[in-house]
SEZARO-250533 format. One record per residue (C-alpha): x, y, z; residue in one letter; chain. Coordinates in Angstrom, 3 decimals. Layout:
// SEZARO-250533
- X / Y / Z / a / A
...
END
This chain:
// SEZARO-250533
- 118.070 / 85.094 / 69.983 / m / A
- 114.630 / 83.588 / 70.325 / i / A
- 112.049 / 85.396 / 68.235 / q / A
- 108.326 / 84.742 / 67.873 / s / A
- 107.289 / 84.612 / 64.236 / e / A
- 103.976 / 85.908 / 62.904 / v / A
- 102.030 / 84.294 / 60.146 / q / A
- 103.555 / 84.934 / 56.758 / g / A
- 107.140 / 84.614 / 57.993 / g / A
- 107.477 / 88.226 / 59.186 / g / A
- 108.275 / 89.581 / 62.618 / r / A
- 106.536 / 92.069 / 64.844 / w / A
- 108.132 / 95.499 / 65.377 / p / A
- 110.735 / 95.404 / 68.164 / r / A
- 108.559 / 97.098 / 70.806 / l / A
- 105.567 / 94.824 / 70.167 / v / A
- 107.833 / 91.774 / 69.956 / q / A
- 109.466 / 92.604 / 73.288 / a / A
- 106.039 / 92.953 / 74.936 / a / A
- 104.966 / 89.574 / 73.522 / i / A
- 108.197 / 87.980 / 74.745 / d / A
- 107.781 / 89.508 / 78.212 / a / A
- 104.318 / 87.976 / 78.612 / f / A
- 105.482 / 84.633 / 77.210 / s / A
- 107.862 / 84.074 / 80.161 / v / A
- 105.800 / 82.838 / 83.160 / p / A
- 107.832 / 84.419 / 85.984 / d / A
- 108.227 / 87.711 / 84.098 / l / A
- 104.513 / 87.761 / 83.309 / r / A
- 103.803 / 87.209 / 87.010 / a / A
- 106.043 / 90.173 / 87.931 / k / A
- 104.296 / 92.461 / 85.428 / i / A
- 100.797 / 91.421 / 86.522 / l / A
- 101.752 / 91.795 / 90.187 / f / A
- 103.011 / 95.332 / 89.528 / t / A
- 99.852 / 96.274 / 87.630 / l / A
- 97.696 / 94.742 / 90.375 / g / A
- 99.418 / 96.738 / 93.130 / m / A
- 99.084 / 99.967 / 91.133 / l / A
- 95.382 / 99.218 / 90.589 / a / A
- 95.008 / 98.727 / 94.363 / l / A
- 96.667 / 102.110 / 94.915 / y / A
- 94.211 / 103.784 / 92.540 / r / A
- 91.305 / 102.082 / 94.336 / l / A
- 92.453 / 103.316 / 97.757 / v / A
- 92.893 / 106.831 / 96.305 / a / A
- 89.083 / 107.094 / 96.148 / h / A
- 88.542 / 106.520 / 99.904 / i / A
- 88.094 / 109.964 / 101.566 / p / A
- 88.963 / 110.903 / 105.127 / i / A
- 85.924 / 111.461 / 107.409 / p / A
- 84.219 / 114.819 / 107.944 / g / A
- 84.721 / 116.492 / 104.550 / l / A
- 82.477 / 119.035 / 102.842 / d / A
- 82.812 / 117.731 / 99.269 / a / A
- 81.350 / 120.860 / 97.649 / g / A
- 83.709 / 123.222 / 99.484 / a / A
- 86.638 / 120.949 / 98.599 / l / A
- 85.741 / 121.093 / 94.887 / d / A
- 85.497 / 124.897 / 95.013 / d / A
- 88.869 / 125.136 / 96.771 / l / A
- 90.721 / 123.157 / 94.111 / f / A
- 88.841 / 124.768 / 91.236 / r / A
- 90.010 / 128.235 / 92.295 / n / A
- 93.584 / 127.442 / 93.352 / n / A
- 96.304 / 126.816 / 90.757 / q / A
- 98.890 / 125.817 / 93.348 / l / A
- 96.701 / 123.079 / 94.787 / l / A
- 95.905 / 121.937 / 91.252 / g / A
- 99.634 / 121.591 / 90.595 / f / A
- 100.099 / 119.506 / 93.754 / l / A
- 97.033 / 117.417 / 92.932 / d / A
- 98.663 / 116.442 / 89.630 / l / A
- 101.270 / 114.395 / 91.521 / f / A
- 98.635 / 112.533 / 93.545 / s / A
- 96.436 / 111.505 / 90.631 / g / A
- 93.428 / 113.303 / 92.131 / g / A
- 93.869 / 111.853 / 95.642 / a / A
- 94.529 / 115.316 / 97.091 / l / A
- 91.456 / 116.924 / 95.495 / s / A
- 89.354 / 114.086 / 96.956 / r / A
- 91.308 / 114.343 / 100.242 / m / A
- 91.566 / 110.570 / 100.279 / s / A
- 93.500 / 108.618 / 102.903 / i / A
- 96.501 / 108.562 / 100.513 / v / A
- 96.352 / 112.302 / 99.785 / a / A
- 99.892 / 112.811 / 101.140 / l / A
- 101.220 / 110.193 / 98.733 / g / A
- 104.771 / 108.941 / 99.326 / v / A
- 106.227 / 112.444 / 99.662 / f / A
- 106.763 / 112.199 / 103.457 / p / A
- 108.882 / 109.112 / 102.735 / y / A
- 110.794 / 110.947 / 99.982 / i / A
- 111.397 / 113.848 / 102.382 / t / A
- 112.712 / 111.441 / 105.031 / a / A
- 114.956 / 109.757 / 102.434 / s / A
- 116.421 / 113.097 / 101.326 / i / A
- 117.058 / 114.110 / 104.947 / i / A
- 118.848 / 110.787 / 105.537 / m / A
- 121.035 / 111.328 / 102.464 / q / A
- 121.948 / 114.841 / 103.572 / l / A
- 122.698 / 113.758 / 107.160 / l / A
- 124.834 / 110.750 / 106.224 / t / A
- 128.054 / 112.730 / 105.483 / p / A
- 127.834 / 114.727 / 108.741 / v / A
- 126.849 / 111.961 / 111.208 / i / A
- 129.638 / 109.357 / 111.659 / p / A
- 127.230 / 106.590 / 112.736 / q / A
- 125.188 / 106.968 / 109.549 / l / A
- 128.370 / 107.190 / 107.469 / q / A
- 129.638 / 103.904 / 108.929 / n / A
- 126.226 / 102.331 / 108.431 / m / A
- 126.244 / 103.290 / 104.737 / s / A
- 129.479 / 101.299 / 104.292 / r / A
- 128.118 / 98.080 / 105.804 / e / A
- 126.621 / 96.804 / 102.557 / g / A
- 123.173 / 95.200 / 102.523 / e / A
- 122.897 / 95.051 / 106.325 / a / A
- 123.617 / 98.779 / 106.588 / g / A
- 121.139 / 99.560 / 103.828 / r / A
- 118.392 / 97.660 / 105.673 / i / A
- 119.120 / 99.522 / 108.919 / r / A
- 119.106 / 102.905 / 107.160 / m / A
- 115.850 / 102.018 / 105.418 / n / A
- 114.310 / 101.160 / 108.793 / r / A
- 115.400 / 104.536 / 110.197 / i / A
- 113.900 / 106.225 / 107.127 / t / A
- 110.591 / 104.443 / 107.779 / h / A
- 110.508 / 105.669 / 111.374 / w / A
- 111.394 / 109.175 / 110.194 / g / A
- 108.501 / 109.095 / 107.719 / t / A
- 105.894 / 108.809 / 110.492 / v / A
- 106.436 / 112.187 / 112.249 / p / A
- 106.825 / 113.943 / 108.891 / i / A
- 103.519 / 112.444 / 107.700 / a / A
- 101.794 / 113.425 / 110.968 / i / A
- 103.036 / 117.016 / 110.685 / a / A
- 102.014 / 117.295 / 107.027 / q / A
- 98.613 / 115.714 / 107.741 / a / A
- 97.836 / 118.183 / 110.541 / f / A
- 98.981 / 121.113 / 108.384 / a / A
- 96.643 / 119.948 / 105.607 / q / A
- 93.736 / 119.741 / 108.049 / l / A
- 94.365 / 123.260 / 109.384 / v / A
- 94.450 / 124.678 / 105.850 / l / A
- 91.248 / 122.816 / 104.963 / l / A
- 89.541 / 124.157 / 108.084 / q / A
- 90.412 / 127.738 / 107.109 / q / A
- 88.899 / 127.047 / 103.674 / a / A
- 85.694 / 125.730 / 105.376 / n / A
- 86.247 / 122.240 / 103.978 / v / A
- 86.575 / 120.846 / 107.516 / l / A
- 84.746 / 122.378 / 110.465 / t / A
- 86.206 / 120.600 / 113.477 / n / A
- 90.020 / 120.559 / 113.688 / v / A
- 92.037 / 120.692 / 116.915 / g / A
- 93.267 / 118.671 / 119.868 / f / A
- 90.810 / 119.929 / 122.473 / t / A
- 87.158 / 119.219 / 123.217 / g / A
- 84.935 / 117.693 / 120.548 / d / A
- 87.545 / 118.281 / 117.830 / a / A
- 90.088 / 115.852 / 119.309 / f / A
- 88.705 / 112.527 / 118.051 / l / A
- 87.822 / 113.686 / 114.480 / p / A
- 91.245 / 115.333 / 114.146 / t / A
- 93.094 / 112.254 / 115.422 / m / A
- 91.066 / 110.025 / 113.087 / a / A
- 91.937 / 112.189 / 110.070 / a / A
- 95.641 / 112.518 / 110.993 / v / A
- 96.008 / 108.789 / 111.615 / l / A
- 94.135 / 107.996 / 108.383 / s / A
- 96.479 / 110.171 / 106.308 / l / A
- 99.593 / 108.839 / 108.070 / t / A
- 98.452 / 105.239 / 107.664 / a / A
- 97.724 / 105.926 / 103.995 / g / A
- 101.295 / 107.128 / 103.437 / t / A
- 102.801 / 104.104 / 105.219 / m / A
- 100.497 / 101.818 / 103.215 / f / A
- 101.824 / 103.302 / 99.967 / l / A
- 105.429 / 102.912 / 101.177 / v / A
- 104.728 / 99.248 / 101.960 / w / A
- 103.024 / 98.833 / 98.582 / l / A
- 106.015 / 100.401 / 96.825 / g / A
- 108.470 / 98.081 / 98.552 / e / A
- 106.342 / 95.080 / 97.586 / l / A
- 106.501 / 96.190 / 93.939 / i / A
- 110.289 / 96.643 / 94.139 / t / A
- 110.716 / 93.198 / 95.709 / e / A
- 108.234 / 91.132 / 93.701 / r / A
- 107.442 / 93.193 / 90.621 / g / A
- 109.195 / 95.250 / 87.945 / i / A
- 110.767 / 98.656 / 88.558 / g / A
- 111.153 / 100.887 / 91.597 / n / A
- 107.877 / 100.713 / 93.509 / g / A
- 107.952 / 104.200 / 95.078 / i / A
- 108.740 / 105.797 / 91.717 / s / A
- 106.008 / 103.793 / 89.985 / l / A
- 103.411 / 104.968 / 92.522 / i / A
- 104.303 / 108.601 / 91.752 / i / A
- 104.315 / 107.717 / 88.033 / f / A
- 100.843 / 106.145 / 88.258 / a / A
- 99.408 / 109.197 / 90.011 / g / A
- 100.769 / 111.553 / 87.350 / i / A
- 99.654 / 109.360 / 84.444 / v / A
- 96.108 / 109.239 / 85.820 / v / A
- 95.862 / 112.986 / 86.479 / g / A
- 97.755 / 114.361 / 83.482 / f / A
- 95.190 / 113.633 / 80.709 / p / A
- 92.365 / 115.267 / 82.679 / g / A
- 94.414 / 118.404 / 83.258 / l / A
- 95.270 / 118.650 / 79.567 / l / A
- 91.655 / 117.997 / 78.551 / a / A
- 90.469 / 120.793 / 80.843 / a / A
- 92.956 / 123.128 / 79.183 / g / A
- 91.779 / 122.122 / 75.714 / f / A
- 88.109 / 122.610 / 76.596 / i / A
- 88.721 / 126.053 / 78.118 / s / A
- 90.291 / 127.488 / 74.943 / t / A
- 89.292 / 127.674 / 71.291 / e / A
- 92.790 / 128.577 / 70.105 / d / A
- 93.571 / 125.421 / 68.132 / y / A
- 96.868 / 126.827 / 66.867 / l / A
- 97.847 / 127.365 / 70.500 / g / A
- 96.846 / 123.774 / 71.261 / i / A
- 99.065 / 122.564 / 68.409 / f / A
- 102.087 / 124.526 / 69.645 / f / A
- 101.347 / 123.408 / 73.199 / f / A
- 101.477 / 119.749 / 72.136 / a / A
- 104.608 / 120.405 / 70.069 / l / A
- 106.354 / 122.005 / 73.057 / i / A
- 105.381 / 119.002 / 75.177 / g / A
- 106.930 / 116.578 / 72.668 / l / A
- 110.121 / 118.662 / 72.467 / l / A
- 110.381 / 118.667 / 76.257 / i / A
- 110.040 / 114.877 / 76.344 / i / A
- 112.784 / 114.536 / 73.708 / a / A
- 115.079 / 116.889 / 75.671 / l / A
- 114.437 / 115.010 / 78.906 / i / A
- 115.297 / 111.671 / 77.280 / v / A
- 118.539 / 113.073 / 75.823 / v / A
- 119.689 / 114.714 / 79.064 / f / A
- 118.643 / 111.760 / 81.233 / n / A
- 120.770 / 109.413 / 79.128 / e / A
- 123.723 / 111.788 / 78.526 / a / A
- 126.853 / 111.009 / 80.518 / h / A
- 130.626 / 111.345 / 80.380 / r / A
- 132.736 / 108.201 / 80.528 / r / A
- 135.843 / 108.410 / 82.723 / i / A
- 138.265 / 105.644 / 81.582 / p / A
- 139.518 / 103.438 / 84.418 / v / A
- 142.351 / 100.902 / 84.281 / q / A
- 142.713 / 98.010 / 86.715 / y / A
- 146.072 / 96.430 / 87.438 / g / A
- 146.829 / 94.522 / 90.622 / r / A
- 148.625 / 91.440 / 91.879 / s / A
- 146.669 / 88.708 / 93.613 / i / A
- 147.866 / 85.544 / 95.366 / f / A
- 146.182 / 82.263 / 94.591 / r / A
- 147.476 / 78.795 / 95.447 / g / A
- 150.775 / 80.194 / 96.692 / g / A
- 151.463 / 81.954 / 93.396 / q / A
- 151.163 / 85.595 / 92.359 / m / A
- 148.997 / 86.493 / 89.355 / y / A
- 148.762 / 89.816 / 87.547 / r / A
- 145.139 / 90.932 / 87.048 / q / A
- 144.316 / 93.760 / 84.659 / s / A
- 141.437 / 95.236 / 82.708 / g / A
- 139.756 / 98.475 / 81.740 / s / A
- 136.322 / 99.957 / 82.173 / t / A
- 134.810 / 103.400 / 82.717 / y / A
- 132.885 / 105.440 / 85.278 / i / A
- 129.680 / 106.935 / 83.800 / p / A
- 129.072 / 110.405 / 85.264 / l / A
- 125.624 / 111.638 / 84.258 / r / A
- 124.849 / 115.233 / 83.364 / i / A
- 121.555 / 114.969 / 85.250 / n / A
- 122.555 / 112.735 / 88.140 / s / A
- 120.204 / 114.519 / 90.569 / a / A
- 117.078 / 113.414 / 88.692 / g / A
- 113.778 / 114.913 / 89.848 / m / A
- 114.780 / 115.624 / 93.474 / i / A
- 115.866 / 119.300 / 92.998 / p / A
- 112.611 / 120.093 / 91.172 / l / A
- 110.478 / 118.579 / 93.937 / i / A
- 112.527 / 120.352 / 96.608 / f / A
- 112.481 / 123.734 / 94.860 / a / A
- 108.765 / 123.746 / 94.039 / f / A
- 107.931 / 122.635 / 97.592 / s / A
- 109.709 / 125.742 / 98.890 / i / A
- 108.183 / 128.049 / 96.247 / v / A
- 104.652 / 126.746 / 96.790 / i / A
- 104.652 / 126.734 / 100.604 / l / A
- 104.780 / 130.536 / 101.253 / p / A
- 102.065 / 131.231 / 98.688 / g / A
- 99.808 / 128.525 / 100.123 / t / A
- 100.195 / 129.821 / 103.689 / v / A
- 99.790 / 133.440 / 102.517 / a / A
- 96.501 / 132.570 / 100.825 / q / A
- 94.913 / 131.741 / 104.170 / y / A
- 96.619 / 134.517 / 106.172 / l / A
- 95.376 / 137.114 / 103.658 / s / A
- 91.845 / 136.761 / 105.072 / t / A
- 92.903 / 137.892 / 108.570 / t / A
- 93.040 / 141.608 / 107.684 / g / A
- 95.357 / 144.264 / 109.085 / g / A
- 99.084 / 144.489 / 108.404 / f / A
- 99.594 / 140.717 / 108.323 / i / A
- 96.669 / 140.249 / 105.957 / g / A
- 97.948 / 142.924 / 103.564 / n / A
- 101.483 / 141.516 / 103.678 / l / A
- 100.170 / 138.001 / 103.030 / a / A
- 98.043 / 139.275 / 100.141 / g / A
- 101.050 / 140.934 / 98.504 / n / A
- 103.115 / 137.773 / 99.004 / l / A
- 100.341 / 135.652 / 97.508 / q / A
- 100.218 / 137.902 / 94.431 / t / A
- 104.006 / 137.873 / 94.029 / a / A
- 104.210 / 134.071 / 94.307 / l / A
- 101.320 / 133.355 / 91.954 / s / A
- 102.172 / 130.942 / 89.079 / p / A
- 100.663 / 133.540 / 86.734 / a / A
- 103.513 / 135.972 / 87.475 / g / A
- 107.194 / 135.863 / 86.477 / p / A
- 108.663 / 136.136 / 90.006 / f / A
- 107.361 / 132.667 / 90.923 / y / A
- 109.217 / 131.097 / 87.989 / w / A
- 112.417 / 133.151 / 88.381 / v / A
- 112.607 / 132.053 / 92.015 / l / A
- 111.933 / 128.448 / 90.970 / a / A
- 114.754 / 128.606 / 88.397 / f / A
- 117.396 / 129.781 / 90.878 / f / A
- 116.246 / 127.362 / 93.586 / l / A
- 116.389 / 124.423 / 91.158 / v / A
- 119.925 / 125.362 / 90.048 / v / A
- 121.087 / 125.767 / 93.670 / a / A
- 119.506 / 122.508 / 94.860 / f / A
- 120.904 / 120.603 / 91.872 / t / A
- 124.468 / 121.619 / 92.772 / f / A
- 123.972 / 120.989 / 96.477 / f / A
- 122.238 / 117.610 / 96.141 / y / A
- 124.574 / 116.286 / 93.423 / t / A
- 127.758 / 117.184 / 95.305 / l / A
- 126.481 / 115.752 / 98.601 / v / A
- 125.429 / 112.447 / 97.018 / v / A
- 128.615 / 112.236 / 94.916 / f / A
- 130.834 / 112.638 / 97.998 / q / A
- 129.000 / 109.744 / 99.678 / q / A
- 129.945 / 107.351 / 96.866 / q / A
- 133.698 / 107.487 / 97.700 / n / A
- 134.595 / 106.582 / 94.120 / i / A
- 138.298 / 107.450 / 94.399 / a / A
- 138.673 / 105.463 / 97.622 / e / A
- 136.905 / 102.418 / 96.179 / n / A
- 139.009 / 102.573 / 93.005 / l / A
- 142.248 / 102.647 / 94.988 / q / A
- 141.105 / 99.788 / 97.225 / r / A
- 140.370 / 97.612 / 94.174 / n / A
- 143.557 / 98.462 / 92.289 / g / A
- 141.904 / 100.834 / 89.811 / g / A
- 143.049 / 104.222 / 88.611 / f / A
- 141.948 / 106.908 / 86.174 / v / A
- 144.326 / 107.082 / 83.228 / l / A
- 146.815 / 109.929 / 83.672 / g / A
- 145.716 / 110.693 / 87.270 / i / A
- 147.423 / 109.519 / 90.452 / r / A
- 145.264 / 107.354 / 92.769 / p / A
- 143.823 / 108.727 / 95.989 / g / A
- 143.323 / 112.432 / 96.595 / r / A
- 144.351 / 113.577 / 93.066 / p / A
- 141.706 / 111.241 / 91.602 / t / A
- 139.069 / 112.631 / 93.979 / q / A
- 139.981 / 116.217 / 93.027 / d / A
- 139.834 / 115.351 / 89.319 / y / A
- 136.414 / 113.685 / 89.645 / l / A
- 135.141 / 116.660 / 91.677 / n / A
- 136.182 / 119.068 / 88.904 / r / A
- 134.468 / 116.905 / 86.279 / v / A
- 131.249 / 116.535 / 88.265 / i / A
- 131.080 / 120.308 / 88.908 / v / A
- 131.334 / 121.033 / 85.164 / r / A
- 128.756 / 118.361 / 84.336 / l / A
- 126.445 / 119.539 / 87.105 / t / A
- 126.531 / 123.082 / 85.713 / l / A
- 124.972 / 121.770 / 82.501 / g / A
- 122.529 / 119.564 / 84.411 / g / A
- 121.516 / 122.398 / 86.752 / a / A
- 120.841 / 124.823 / 83.902 / l / A
- 118.878 / 122.096 / 82.099 / f / A
- 116.705 / 121.405 / 85.158 / l / A
- 116.256 / 125.150 / 85.703 / g / A
- 115.084 / 125.496 / 82.103 / f / A
- 112.751 / 122.518 / 82.547 / i / A
- 111.319 / 124.251 / 85.627 / a / A
- 110.366 / 127.458 / 83.770 / i / A
- 109.189 / 125.853 / 80.509 / v / A
- 105.531 / 125.844 / 81.718 / p / A
- 105.621 / 129.631 / 82.110 / y / A
- 107.320 / 130.142 / 78.732 / l / A
- 104.779 / 127.792 / 77.120 / a / A
- 101.897 / 129.704 / 78.713 / s / A
- 103.219 / 132.962 / 77.231 / l / A
- 103.415 / 131.354 / 73.785 / a / A
- 100.144 / 129.402 / 73.801 / t / A
- 97.838 / 131.039 / 76.350 / g / A
- 97.493 / 127.849 / 78.402 / f / A
- 97.779 / 127.994 / 82.184 / e / A
- 101.387 / 127.559 / 83.284 / a / A
- 100.648 / 124.569 / 85.504 / v / A
- 98.890 / 122.691 / 82.688 / a / A
- 102.225 / 121.741 / 81.122 / l / A
- 104.085 / 120.395 / 84.130 / s / A
- 107.590 / 119.675 / 82.904 / s / A
- 108.337 / 118.321 / 86.378 / t / A
- 105.729 / 115.613 / 85.882 / s / A
- 107.080 / 114.925 / 82.381 / l / A
- 110.573 / 114.526 / 83.836 / l / A
- 109.265 / 112.044 / 86.395 / i / A
- 107.234 / 110.101 / 83.825 / m / A
- 110.117 / 109.828 / 81.349 / v / A
- 112.696 / 108.990 / 84.022 / g / A
- 110.579 / 106.310 / 85.695 / v / A
- 109.454 / 104.925 / 82.332 / g / A
- 113.036 / 104.564 / 81.066 / l / A
- 114.201 / 103.002 / 84.339 / d / A
- 111.362 / 100.458 / 84.285 / t / A
- 112.031 / 99.609 / 80.635 / l / A
- 115.728 / 99.074 / 81.442 / r / A
- 114.863 / 96.644 / 84.212 / q / A
- 112.398 / 94.818 / 81.992 / l / A
- 114.973 / 94.712 / 79.200 / e / A
- 117.582 / 93.261 / 81.563 / a / A
- 115.125 / 90.493 / 82.465 / q / A
- 114.509 / 89.770 / 78.774 / l / A
- 118.213 / 89.786 / 77.877 / m / A
- 118.919 / 87.277 / 80.664 / m / A
- 116.504 / 84.933 / 78.912 / r / A
- 118.015 / 85.554 / 75.444 / n / A
- 115.181 / 87.742 / 74.170 / y / A
- 115.591 / 91.092 / 72.438 / e / A
- 114.744 / 94.057 / 74.641 / g / A
- 112.730 / 97.255 / 74.189 / f / A
- 115.619 / 99.683 / 73.907 / l / A
- 118.316 / 97.873 / 71.932 / r / A
END
């Protein structure tokens, strides 16, 4: 392998050496710089606010609301500024999840998913169109909530409110579609998955400020030490569980005809079934459901009467400072992990593809018996993955009990996203280096 030598005959440590090698290859350097440039453009756009805001009222709203602070963490501060990209790429992620869940039950989508690259392009186009109404609905909901908090004063579709409301809704929707386009550009011309990197960049920018605010607000330095230690342990656990998988041995043996003669083709490989194959999706889904009632209840609690009292009680029960919020999050994460993993796994048609290509799992008959065997394995693996993700979901609350920090300050969800996206990007960069006979980051 090609290695750059330093003066004195020694070599740089592997990580530094891999970074030097990556920038020494012109096309790889161009990909890295393009990715960094697009992420910098995203951060620049995140500072452009929508029209008609009361900046002081917006600051007060986010300063006094833990739930909004948690959501703002994923946008890198774009939500607390109410910038044109405040919705982020989450409408697109929602549309993608809906498409995945609908594919097994709609025959047209199921057939489209089997058409290879052409089918993938068509499904991606449908997902784009589905993103627009979701973004419009989320944008209008945000504006209504901001109006009730006196951040916006003119929201509605009648009279003088029509044009300002349309301008704000279209700005937020256009911001989401701009980020989706930016993410696809990064995927096509840069390094890594563009959509994931945009979420990653938002978290990386917002995370240090949130931690610094927690450090400044407390003088318990022992608590700070344990807080940092818990964070490092969580990162280590996430890395281990993200990489853990079970290998299902597969044997290939089939006859092929070539030049009028029959040849016997054989070989062996394995199917890697991950413990955490659902990734971050169940956490995002579960916390979206947990956060929504509390957010709506916060604004209904000011109406008074029976509804106001009921909303106030609901807001108290679903506060991140209380245990019920985290218990509900745990069970929702476990349930969504099972549901999402099984739905996505069924779409892969592993047993059918194995049989079509002459492959079989050792000791298991091809076809339906193989599918039943893989289903049993994935259910057992998913049990471990679901409990792990459920534990990751409630770690912030457990850490707050041990250290005195606010529960949202240690967002294990954001750590899971950062570690997962970071490892995936490093793998892609390593693959590019290995193709050019350089040593990678991870080997």
